[in-house]
C-alpha positions in Angstrom: 0.0 0.0 0.0 1.2 3.5 -0.7 1.0 6.6 1.6 -2.6 7.0 0.5 -3.4 3.4 1.3 -3.9 2.6 -2.4 -2.8 -0.9 -3.6 0.5 -0.8 -5.6 0.7 -3.3 -8.4 3.7 -4.1 -10.6 2.8 -4.9 -14.2 5.8 -6.8 -15.7 3.6 -7.3 -18.8 4.5 -11.0 -19.0 7.8 -10.2 -20.6 11.4 -10.8 -19.6 12.1 -7.9 -17.2 15.2 -6.0 -16.0 15.2 -4.1 -12.7 18.3 -2.0 -12.1 18.3 -1.3 -8.4 20.1 1.4 -6.3 21.4 0.4 -2.9 24.3 -1.2 -1.1 23.0 -4.7 -1.0 20.4 -6.8 -2.8 18.3 -7.0 0.3 16.8 -3.7 -1.0 15.0 -5.9 -3.5 13.3 -8.0 -0.8 10.3 -5.6 -0.3 9.7 -5.3 -4.1 10.0 -9.1 -4.7 7.9 -9.8 -1.7 5.2 -7.5 -3.1 5.4 -9.2 -6.5 5.1 -12.7 -4.9 2.1 -11.6 -2.9 0.5 -10.1 -6.0 1.1 -13.4 -7.9 -0.2 -15.6 -5.1 -3.2 -13.4 -4.6 -4.2 -13.4 -8.3 -3.2 -17.0 -9.3 -3.6 -20.4 -7.8 -0.3 -21.8 -6.6 -0.9 -24.9 -8.7 -0.6 -22.6 -11.8 2.8 -21.4 -10.8 6.4 -22.5 -10.5 8.6 -19.9 -8.9 12.4 -19.7 -8.4 14.3 -17.0 -6.5 18.1 -16.7 -6.6 19.9 -14.9 -3.8 23.5 -16.1 -3.3 24.6 -13.1 -1.2 22.0 -13.5 1.5 21.2 -17.2 1.2 17.5 -16.4 0.4 16.9 -15.4 4.0 14.3 -12.8 3.1 12.2 -15.4 1.1 12.2 -18.4 3.5 8.5 -17.7 4.5 7.5 -18.3 0.9 9.0 -21.8 0.7 7.6 -24.0 3.5 8.2 -27.7 3.0 4.8 -28.3 1.5 5.5 -25.7 -1.3 9.1 -26.7 -2.0 8.1 -28.1 -5.3 6.4 -24.9 -6.3 8.7 -22.2 -4.9 12.4 -23.0 -5.1 15.0 -20.9 -3.3 18.5 -21.0 -4.9 21.2 -19.9 -2.6 24.3 -21.4 -4.3 25.8 -21.3 -7.7 25.1 -25.0 -8.2 21.4 -24.5 -7.4 21.2 -21.6 -9.9 22.9 -23.8 -12.6 20.4 -26.5 -11.9 17.3 -24.3 -12.0 18.5 -22.7 -15.3 19.0 -26.1 -16.8 15.6 -27.1 -15.6 13.9 -24.0 -17.1 15.8 -24.4 -20.3 14.8 -28.0 -20.7 11.2 -27.0 -20.0 11.5 -24.3 -22.7 12.6 -26.8 -25.3 9.8 -29.1 -24.4 7.2 -26.4 -24.5 8.4 -25.2 -27.9 7.5 -28.6 -29.2 4.2 -29.0 -27.4 2.6 -25.6 -26.8 3.7 -23.8 -30.0 2.5 -26.7 -32.2 -1.0 -26.2 -30.8 -1.3 -22.5 -30.3 0.7 -19.2 -30.8 1.2 -18.6 -27.1 0.6 -20.2 -23.7 -2.4 -18.0 -23.2 -4.1 -19.4 -26.3 -2.9 -22.9 -25.5 -4.4 -22.8 -21.9 -7.6 -21.4 -23.3 -7.9 -24.3 -25.7 -7.1 -26.8 -22.9 -9.9 -25.3 -20.7 -12.4 -25.6 -23.5 -11.4 -29.3 -23.9 -11.5 -29.8 -20.1 -7.8 -30.7 -20.2 -4.9 -29.8 -18.0 -3.4 -26.3 -18.5 0.3 -25.5 -18.3 1.9 -23.7 -15.4 3.7 -20.4 -15.5 7.4 -20.5 -14.6 8.9 -17.2 -13.1 12.5 -16.8 -12.3 13.5 -14.0 -9.9 17.2 -13.7 -10.8 19.2 -11.5 -8.5 22.8 -10.2 -9.2 23.5 -12.8 -11.9 26.9 -13.9 -13.0 27.6 -12.0 -16.2 28.7 -15.2 -17.9 25.3 -16.8 -17.2 23.5 -13.6 -18.2 25.1 -13.6 -21.6 25.0 -17.4 -22.1 23.1 -19.0 -25.0 20.7 -20.9 -22.7 19.7 -17.8 -20.7 19.4 -15.7 -23.8 17.0 -18.2 -25.3 15.0 -18.1 -22.0 14.8 -14.3 -22.2 13.8 -14.2 -25.9 11.5 -17.2 -26.2 10.5 -18.1 -22.7 7.6 -15.6 -22.1 5.8 -16.9 -25.2 5.4 -20.3 -23.5 5.0 -19.1 -20.0 8.6 -19.0 -18.7 9.5 -15.5 -17.6 12.9 -14.3 -16.2 12.9 -11.2 -14.0 16.4 -10.0 -13.5 17.7 -7.7 -10.8 21.1 -6.0 -11.2 22.7 -3.4 -9.0 23.3 -0.4 -11.2 26.9 0.0 -10.1 27.6 -3.5 -11.4 27.2 -2.4 -15.0 30.7 -0.8 -15.1 32.4 -4.1 -14.1 30.3 -6.1 -16.6 31.9 -4.0 -19.4 35.3 -5.4 -18.5 34.3 -9.0 -19.1 35.6 -10.9 -22.2 34.4 -9.8 -25.6 32.3 -13.0 -25.9 30.5 -12.3 -22.6 30.0 -8.6 -23.3 28.5 -9.5 -26.7 26.1 -11.8 -24.9 25.3 -9.0 -22.5 24.4 -6.7 -25.4 21.9 -9.3 -26.6 20.5 -9.6 -23.1 20.0 -5.8 -22.7 18.4 -5.7 -26.2 15.9 -8.4 -25.1 14.7 -6.3 -22.1 15.0 -2.9 -23.9 11.2 -2.4 -23.7 10.8 -3.6 -20.2 13.5 -2.1 -18.0 12.9 -0.4 -14.6 14.9 1.4 -12.0 14.3 0.7 -8.3 15.5 3.0 -5.5 16.1 0.9 -2.4 16.1 4.0 -0.1 12.8 5.4 -1.3 11.2 2.2 -2.5 10.5 4.0 -5.7 10.1 2.0 -9.0 10.2 3.8 -12.3 10.0 2.7 -15.9 13.5 3.1 -17.5 13.0 1.6 -20.9 13.9 4.9 -22.5 17.4 4.6 -20.9 18.0 1.1 -22.1 19.3 2.3 -25.5 22.1 4.2 -23.7 23.1 1.0 -21.7 23.3 -1.0 -25.0 25.4 1.7 -26.6 27.9 1.7 -23.7 28.3 -2.0 -23.9 28.8 -1.9 -27.7 31.5 0.8 -27.2 33.2 -1.4 -24.7 33.5 -4.1 -27.4 34.9 -1.6 -29.9 37.6 -0.4 -27.4 39.0 -3.9 -27.1 
């Protein structure tokens, strides 16, 4: 609720989303991600969702209440690099499977699930990945880029949270990684936000995404 007691809702538009956050630690994201989780759980049945949250720095401490034992197969908390690798492999495998099943029946998961309901058949779940402070090598990898570009069409949606000061260090990665990062930023260019951890203020920053892409392209040229 805001200062006027109005409900705040975050519309991620069902697309791969980038949130550049300002703050000293990724715990500043906990209130925002908590709000998003509550919004999802209030509007959708848990049996329609598969959620994963990565938080290596803080071992997912802020999100433990969302993953009791009885929901461990629905809400996965990834606190180590190995767990993140496993969840990305799982989501990518699911992507390839859904490309063969959902897209041969309908142009999107929404249309597919509508058809399944009309046939009184099982619908497909939505997979959401809350990916905090990702390793640049993963962010620019082929598997993750495929998830970003094609995942939302079949109900697999990455939501990536990056500390804004981390962008400068990302530019010093190898040319191959930086090239992949350019592709990532291009994939979220119409769905980028800035979150101020001090004021809890979330703003659309899609207009600034072009500048980020240009800076990374220049970093490649300077090599």
